Z-matrix of the N, CA and C atoms (Angstrom, degrees):
N
C 1 1.525
C 2 1.513 1 107.99
N 3 1.254 2 122.38 1 -6.92
C 4 1.525 3 120.84 2 177.64
C 5 1.475 4 114.41 3 -57.14
N 6 1.388 5 120.43 4 -29.94
C 7 1.439 6 118.93 5 -176.67
C 8 1.567 7 110.58 6 -106.90
N 9 1.382 8 112.55 7 10.26
C 10 1.532 9 115.63 8 178.44
C 11 1.548 10 111.92 9 -74.74
N 12 1.228 11 116.57 10 146.65
C 13 1.390 12 123.22 11 175.45
C 14 1.572 13 107.59 12 -83.45
N 15 1.370 14 113.82 13 144.44
C 16 1.497 15 114.40 14 -176.87
C 17 1.517 16 118.25 15 -53.61
N 18 1.418 17 113.80 16 -33.14
C 19 1.459 18 112.56 17 -177.71
C 20 1.558 19 111.44 18 -72.68
N 21 1.293 20 118.29 19 -12.10
C 22 1.541 21 125.41 20 -176.58
C 23 1.617 22 107.58 21 -87.20
N 24 1.333 23 118.05 22 -16.23
C 25 1.527 24 116.79 23 -176.33
C 26 1.484 25 111.55 24 -80.06
N 27 1.337 26 114.87 25 153.44
C 28 1.443 27 121.67 26 176.55
C 29 1.607 28 109.31 27 -73.37
N 30 1.215 29 115.28 28 170.77
C 31 1.525 30 117.08 29 177.00
C 32 1.595 31 110.43 30 -63.53
N 33 1.334 32 117.41 31 -38.77
C 34 1.439 33 121.46 32 179.05
C 35 1.543 34 108.87 33 -62.27
N 36 1.433 35 116.94 34 -43.84
C 37 1.408 36 116.12 35 -179.85
C 38 1.508 37 117.76 36 -68.61
N 39 1.379 38 112.92 37 -31.78
C 40 1.451 39 117.48 38 175.19
C 41 1.569 40 107.96 39 -66.06
N 42 1.323 41 117.46 40 -38.61
C 43 1.475 42 118.02 41 -179.58
C 44 1.509 43 111.14 42 -63.84
N 45 1.340 44 112.19 43 -45.24
C 46 1.552 45 116.90 44 177.01
C 47 1.460 46 111.25 45 -54.48
N 48 1.347 47 116.64 46 -45.16
C 49 1.547 48 118.80 47 177.56
C 50 1.422 49 113.06 48 -61.88
N 51 1.360 50 119.60 49 -37.13
C 52 1.421 51 123.49 50 -177.33
C 53 1.510 52 108.85 51 -66.26
N 54 1.307 53 114.79 52 -45.04
C 55 1.497 54 117.80 53 -179.47
C 56 1.502 55 110.99 54 -65.44
N 57 1.271 56 117.00 55 -41.74
C 58 1.509 57 123.92 56 -178.91
C 59 1.558 58 106.22 57 -61.29
N 60 1.360 59 115.69 58 -44.66
C 61 1.473 60 121.39 59 -175.40
C 62 1.653 61 106.36 60 -66.30
N 63 1.253 62 116.30 61 -36.80
C 64 1.518 63 118.32 62 178.36
C 65 1.403 64 111.60 63 -67.60
N 66 1.374 65 118.51 64 -42.08
C 67 1.454 66 118.72 65 -178.88
C 68 1.591 67 111.02 66 -75.14
N 69 1.289 68 119.57 67 -22.75
C 70 1.370 69 124.98 68 -176.78
C 71 1.603 70 109.29 69 -61.97
N 72 1.267 71 120.39 70 -32.25
C 73 1.434 72 124.86 71 178.80
C 74 1.544 73 113.11 72 -83.15
N 75 1.303 74 118.61 73 5.15
C 76 1.436 75 126.57 74 174.74
C 77 1.536 76 111.82 75 53.77
N 78 1.344 77 119.89 76 56.38
C 79 1.379 78 118.88 77 179.52
C 80 1.459 79 115.00 78 -72.10
N 81 1.353 80 115.34 79 154.06
C 82 1.434 81 119.64 80 173.71
C 83 1.607 82 112.99 81 -74.89
N 84 1.332 83 109.35 82 -33.71
C 85 1.428 84 120.81 83 179.57
C 86 1.533 85 109.39 84 -132.59
N 87 1.293 86 122.96 85 131.42
C 88 1.412 87 129.36 86 179.01
C 89 1.574 88 106.71 87 -107.45
N 90 1.315 89 114.78 88 115.60
C 91 1.404 90 120.38 89 177.77
C 92 1.572 91 109.39 90 -99.21
N 93 1.336 92 116.57 91 121.38
C 94 1.445 93 121.62 92 -179.45
C 95 1.559 94 110.93 93 -122.52
N 96 1.231 95 119.02 94 116.52
C 97 1.515 96 126.34 95 -177.07
C 98 1.492 97 108.61 96 -105.65
N 99 1.381 98 118.15 97 99.75
C 100 1.368 99 124.59 98 174.55
C 101 1.631 100 111.95 99 52.63
N 102 1.383 101 118.06 100 46.80
C 103 1.440 102 119.17 101 -173.39
C 104 1.476 103 116.63 102 -65.93
N 105 1.319 104 116.65 103 -21.31
C 106 1.495 105 122.06 104 -177.06
C 107 1.450 106 114.11 105 -110.62
N 108 1.263 107 118.45 106 7.40
C 109 1.545 108 125.15 107 -173.89
C 110 1.427 109 114.31 108 -61.76
N 111 1.357 110 124.36 109 -31.50
C 112 1.462 111 130.80 110 -175.93
C 113 1.516 112 112.12 111 -90.08
N 114 1.313 113 120.29 112 -4.74
C 115 1.427 114 124.28 113 -167.12
C 116 1.632 115 106.99 114 -95.91
N 117 1.308 116 114.95 115 157.00
C 118 1.385 117 122.03 116 175.20
C 119 1.540 118 106.22 117 -74.31
N 120 1.362 119 115.24 118 162.65
C 121 1.476 120 125.63 119 -170.87
C 122 1.572 121 111.78 120 -52.76
N 123 1.388 122 112.18 121 -50.60
C 124 1.464 123 119.17 122 -172.41
C 125 1.517 124 106.51 123 -63.74
N 126 1.337 125 117.12 124 -54.84
C 127 1.388 126 120.78 125 176.73
C 128 1.407 127 117.65 126 -54.19
N 129 1.310 128 118.77 127 -40.89
C 130 1.518 129 123.70 128 173.43
C 131 1.477 130 111.80 129 -58.01
N 132 1.325 131 118.45 130 -45.49
C 133 1.512 132 121.05 131 -179.41
C 134 1.448 133 109.97 132 -65.84
N 135 1.333 134 121.05 133 -42.54
C 136 1.415 135 123.56 134 178.51
C 137 1.529 136 112.92 135 -61.93
N 138 1.327 137 116.16 136 -41.45
C 139 1.473 138 118.23 137 178.04
C 140 1.481 139 114.11 138 -70.77
N 141 1.412 140 116.74 139 -31.34
C 142 1.437 141 117.34 140 173.97
C 143 1.500 142 111.31 141 -64.52
N 144 1.367 143 117.38 142 -37.56
C 145 1.431 144 117.10 143 178.60
C 146 1.626 145 111.28 144 -73.16
N 147 1.341 146 117.97 145 -31.74
C 148 1.385 147 118.89 146 175.90
C 149 1.570 148 112.42 147 -66.76
N 150 1.443 149 112.18 148 -37.56
C 151 1.475 150 115.90 149 179.72
C 152 1.619 151 107.83 150 -66.56
N 153 1.265 152 120.62 151 -42.62
C 154 1.403 153 124.79 152 177.65
C 155 1.515 154 110.39 153 -59.42
N 156 1.360 155 118.64 154 -40.51
C 157 1.442 156 120.31 155 -178.59
C 158 1.504 157 109.29 156 -68.66
N 159 1.363 158 116.70 157 -41.04
C 160 1.473 159 119.86 158 179.99
C 161 1.610 160 105.54 159 -64.85
N 162 1.319 161 118.25 160 -48.57
C 163 1.422 162 122.98 161 -178.85
C 164 1.647 163 110.56 162 -51.81
N 165 1.298 164 115.97 163 -44.89
C 166 1.362 165 122.85 164 -174.44
C 167 1.572 166 112.04 165 -66.83
N 168 1.372 167 115.81 166 -23.91
C 169 1.440 168 121.70 167 173.33
C 170 1.538 169 110.53 168 -87.26
N 171 1.352 170 118.44 169 -45.96
C 172 1.410 171 121.06 170 -170.89
C 173 1.614 172 114.81 171 -87.42
N 174 1.396 173 114.98 172 -29.61
C 175 1.409 174 123.81 173 178.86
C 176 1.526 175 111.44 174 47.49
N 177 1.378 176 110.59 175 50.93
C 178 1.484 177 119.57 176 169.10
C 179 1.582 178 109.12 177 -92.83
N 180 1.196 179 115.35 178 152.68
C 181 1.463 180 121.71 179 174.33
C 182 1.532 181 105.83 180 -73.85
N 183 1.374 182 112.31 181 127.81
C 184 1.490 183 118.90 182 174.84
C 185 1.414 184 111.46 183 -121.21
N 186 1.316 185 116.43 184 125.76
C 187 1.531 186 123.62 185 172.15
C 188 1.524 187 107.81 186 -99.18
N 189 1.292 188 116.40 187 105.42
C 190 1.437 189 124.09 188 -172.13
C 191 1.581 190 111.52 189 -106.24
N 192 1.230 191 114.70 190 119.06
C 193 1.557 192 117.44 191 -175.66
C 194 1.456 193 102.33 192 -102.56
N 195 1.333 194 115.83 193 128.15
C 196 1.532 195 120.38 194 178.30
C 197 1.575 196 108.30 195 -150.49
N 198 1.300 197 117.26 196 152.13
C 199 1.476 198 120.89 197 167.18
C 200 1.447 199 110.99 198 -99.55
N 201 1.291 200 119.84 199 4.01
C 202 1.497 201 126.07 200 -177.33
C 203 1.451 202 108.71 201 -96.90
N 204 1.383 203 116.29 202 102.39
C 205 1.484 204 118.66 203 -175.29
C 206 1.527 205 111.86 204 -61.67
N 207 1.279 206 121.74 205 -36.03
C 208 1.487 207 121.97 206 -178.98
C 209 1.550 208 108.99 207 -68.35
N 210 1.338 209 113.77 208 -37.80
C 211 1.503 210 114.83 209 177.96
C 212 1.491 211 109.65 210 -64.81
N 213 1.327 212 116.90 211 -41.75
C 214 1.541 213 119.56 212 179.28
C 215 1.434 214 114.38 213 -58.86
N 216 1.368 215 115.99 214 -42.46
C 217 1.525 216 120.51 215 -174.44
C 218 1.578 217 105.03 216 -73.90
N 219 1.270 218 120.11 217 -38.36
C 220 1.505 219 125.67 218 -177.24
C 221 1.521 220 110.23 219 -66.35
N 222 1.349 221 121.05 220 -40.15
C 223 1.366 222 125.71 221 -176.51
C 224 1.535 223 116.91 222 -87.91
N 225 1.294 224 115.36 223 -29.44
C 226 1.433 225 118.76 224 -164.98
C 227 1.522 226 116.56 225 -93.04
N 228 1.338 227 116.34 226 157.84
C 229 1.451 228 122.62 227 166.99
C 230 1.560 229 109.20 228 -91.60
N 231 1.317 230 116.22 229 -22.93
C 232 1.506 231 127.04 230 168.67
C 233 1.462 232 110.76 231 -154.40
N 234 1.363 233 114.44 232 143.23
C 235 1.397 234 121.79 233 176.60
C 236 1.522 235 111.74 234 -109.05
N 237 1.313 236 115.49 235 122.69
C 238 1.462 237 121.47 236 178.15
C 239 1.535 238 108.75 237 -98.94
N 240 1.277 239 116.27 238 123.34
C 241 1.447 240 122.10 239 -175.47
C 242 1.557 241 101.20 240 -102.26
N 243 1.445 242 113.44 241 135.47
C 244 1.417 243 117.68 242 -177.24
C 245 1.547 244 103.94 243 -113.33
N 246 1.327 245 116.25 244 157.63
C 247 1.433 246 124.57 245 175.35
C 248 1.507 247 105.86 246 -92.58
N 249 1.371 248 115.70 247 151.03
C 250 1.507 249 116.17 248 177.78
C 251 1.521 250 109.79 249 -84.93
N 252 1.275 251 115.06 250 149.80
C 253 1.417 252 127.10 251 177.27
C 254 1.491 253 119.67 252 21.87
N 255 1.207 254 123.07 253 108.28
C 256 1.543 255 124.29 254 -11.98
C 257 1.478 256 107.37 255 -71.78
N 258 1.308 257 114.65 256 152.51
C 259 1.448 258 119.15 257 175.25
C 260 1.466 259 113.63 258 -61.89
N 261 1.269 260 117.73 259 118.99
C 262 1.538 261 124.25 260 177.68
C 263 1.458 262 107.24 261 -137.71
N 264 1.367 263 117.33 262 153.90
C 265 1.448 264 127.97 263 176.24
C 266 1.524 265 104.49 264 -64.13
N 267 1.348 266 116.20 265 123.56
C 268 1.503 267 120.56 266 167.95
C 269 1.446 268 111.49 267 -91.35
N 270 1.369 269 119.01 268 -52.12
C 271 1.408 270 123.02 269 -179.28
C 272 1.550 271 113.69 270 -164.79
N 273 1.170 272 116.46 271 162.87
C 274 1.512 273 121.66 272 174.63
C 275 1.512 274 110.33 273 -117.65
N 276 1.327 275 118.73 274 123.77
C 277 1.404 276 120.88 275 -178.32
C 278 1.555 277 109.60 276 -109.22
N 279 1.385 278 123.34 277 105.78
C 280 1.478 279 118.34 278 176.36
C 281 1.511 280 110.64 279 -66.87
N 282 1.365 281 110.11 280 140.40
C 283 1.483 282 118.08 281 -178.57
C 284 1.493 283 105.83 282 -111.16
N 285 1.320 284 115.92 283 99.82
C 286 1.476 285 122.34 284 -172.20
C 287 1.546 286 111.92 285 -96.12
N 288 1.334 287 115.00 286 36.34
C 289 1.502 288 121.44 287 171.92
C 290 1.452 289 115.02 288 -77.78
N 291 1.269 290 124.24 289 140.07
C 292 1.498 291 122.87 290 -178.97
C 293 1.509 292 109.75 291 -71.07
N 294 1.350 293 114.33 292 156.50
C 295 1.463 294 122.38 293 168.01
C 296 1.548 295 106.40 294 -103.28
N 297 1.311 296 116.46 295 148.87
C 298 1.474 297 130.29 296 -5.10
C 299 1.501 298 112.71 297 -69.96
N 300 1.287 299 114.96 298 143.44
C 301 1.478 300 121.70 299 174.87
C 302 1.597 301 108.53 300 -73.53
N 303 1.369 302 110.79 301 145.65
C 304 1.525 303 116.11 302 -179.42
C 305 1.515 304 106.78 303 -131.04
N 306 1.281 305 113.10 304 158.17
C 307 1.462 306 124.39 305 175.73
C 308 1.542 307 108.53 306 -55.07
N 309 1.345 308 117.18 307 -41.48
C 310 1.488 309 119.94 308 179.65
C 311 1.448 310 112.99 309 -60.93
N 312 1.236 311 120.39 310 -27.15
C 313 1.538 312 127.08 311 178.30
C 314 1.527 313 106.73 312 -56.37
N 315 1.354 314 117.49 313 -47.51
C 316 1.385 315 117.53 314 -177.17
C 317 1.477 316 119.29 315 -56.98
N 318 1.334 317 113.19 316 -16.88
C 319 1.532 318 121.15 317 173.67
C 320 1.551 319 117.70 318 -93.91
N 321 1.320 320 114.82 319 -2.41
C 322 1.445 321 120.38 320 -175.54
C 323 1.460 322 111.14 321 -77.80
N 324 1.397 323 117.40 322 148.94
C 325 1.419 324 119.79 323 171.75
C 326 1.460 325 117.56 324 -56.02
N 327 1.335 326 117.61 325 -34.61
C 328 1.448 327 121.48 326 -179.12
C 329 1.544 328 112.93 327 -68.73
N 330 1.374 329 114.61 328 -35.15
C 331 1.495 330 122.34 329 177.09
C 332 1.556 331 105.16 330 -63.72
N 333 1.325 332 115.78 331 -50.83
C 334 1.413 333 123.33 332 -175.64
C 335 1.554 334 111.14 333 -59.88
N 336 1.286 335 117.71 334 -33.70
C 337 1.436 336 122.06 335 177.38
C 338 1.461 337 111.15 336 -71.82
N 339 1.346 338 119.02 337 -41.25
C 340 1.484 339 120.17 338 175.95
C 341 1.560 340 109.12 339 -69.43
N 342 1.209 341 121.24 340 -39.42
C 343 1.449 342 123.01 341 -179.97
C 344 1.581 343 107.12 342 -63.65
N 345 1.308 344 120.15 343 -41.46
C 346 1.375 345 126.20 344 172.83
C 347 1.490 346 118.73 345 -52.56
N 348 1.422 347 110.09 346 -47.64
C 349 1.452 348 119.77 347 -179.45
C 350 1.591 349 110.44 348 -63.50
N 351 1.340 350 116.61 349 -42.75
C 352 1.426 351 120.40 350 175.17
C 353 1.470 352 113.88 351 -62.68
N 354 1.390 353 116.28 352 -48.67
C 355 1.458 354 120.89 353 177.11
C 356 1.553 355 113.24 354 -55.08
N 357 1.380 356 118.69 355 -44.03
C 358 1.391 357 120.59 356 175.90
C 359 1.544 358 114.71 357 -61.39
N 360 1.335 359 117.25 358 -33.06
C 361 1.414 360 121.02 359 175.63
C 362 1.508 361 111.39 360 -73.48
N 363 1.367 362 117.98 361 -36.67
C 364 1.461 363 120.90 362 -176.31
C 365 1.531 364 108.44 363 -73.49
N 366 1.282 365 114.63 364 -40.08
C 367 1.499 366 120.08 365 -173.54
C 368 1.463 367 118.88 366 -105.68
N 369 1.268 368 115.17 367 23.34
C 370 1.456 369 123.59 368 178.42
C 371 1.532 370 110.98 369 -63.27
N 372 1.397 371 116.79 370 135.11
C 373 1.473 372 117.66 371 -176.18
C 374 1.492 373 116.92 372 -46.28
N 375 1.267 374 117.49 373 -35.70
C 376 1.521 375 119.26 374 179.06
C 377 1.595 376 106.62 375 -111.31
N 378 1.275 377 112.12 376 83.32
C 379 1.499 378 119.59 377 -171.75
C 380 1.549 379 111.86 378 -69.29
N 381 1.350 380 117.22 379 -15.09
C 382 1.457 381 115.87 380 179.37
C 383 1.539 382 111.08 381 -104.96
N 384 1.360 383 116.70 382 15.69
C 385 1.500 384 115.78 383 -178.77
C 386 1.556 385 107.53 384 -68.96
N 387 1.323 386 109.46 385 175.22
C 388 1.436 387 115.61 386 176.41
C 389 1.576 388 112.79 387 -65.33
N 390 1.381 389 115.87 388 171.74
C 391 1.495 390 115.66 389 179.22
C 392 1.558 391 110.55 390 -51.06
N 393 1.301 392 110.75 391 146.36
C 394 1.540 393 116.34 392 -173.30
C 395 1.566 394 106.77 393 -127.67
N 396 1.319 395 113.51 394 155.61
C 397 1.507 396 115.04 395 175.46
C 398 1.499 397 106.44 396 -72.22
N 399 1.289 398 113.23 397 144.96
C 400 1.429 399 123.58 398 177.77
C 401 1.504 400 114.34 399 -111.32
């Protein structure tokens, strides 16, 4: 792929390049806003694992914005749930899953419990209420 033109790359390859480009400038904090949102499910899972692998080597702070609850739980050490308009903190859910993360973890009861806690915070009947216990 070294000689490929950008327009010939797949969406997944473009995202890999974007992540590599972001890490190349050696940031103290990496901000990622829905980086995998436009990708198919298999490519998304593969890039999630690659991001975790890179994070385990580099140990940079990553602020990852996503609307995908499962993705948030899989990638994060804590999930911050925001209220809609105006954006306010709803709750923080600590994700105490061990690293390295594995696909098998997604099927574990503990992962399901964490995912459900985040879901309840996101889809609470009064989404704009003050911060809530999670």
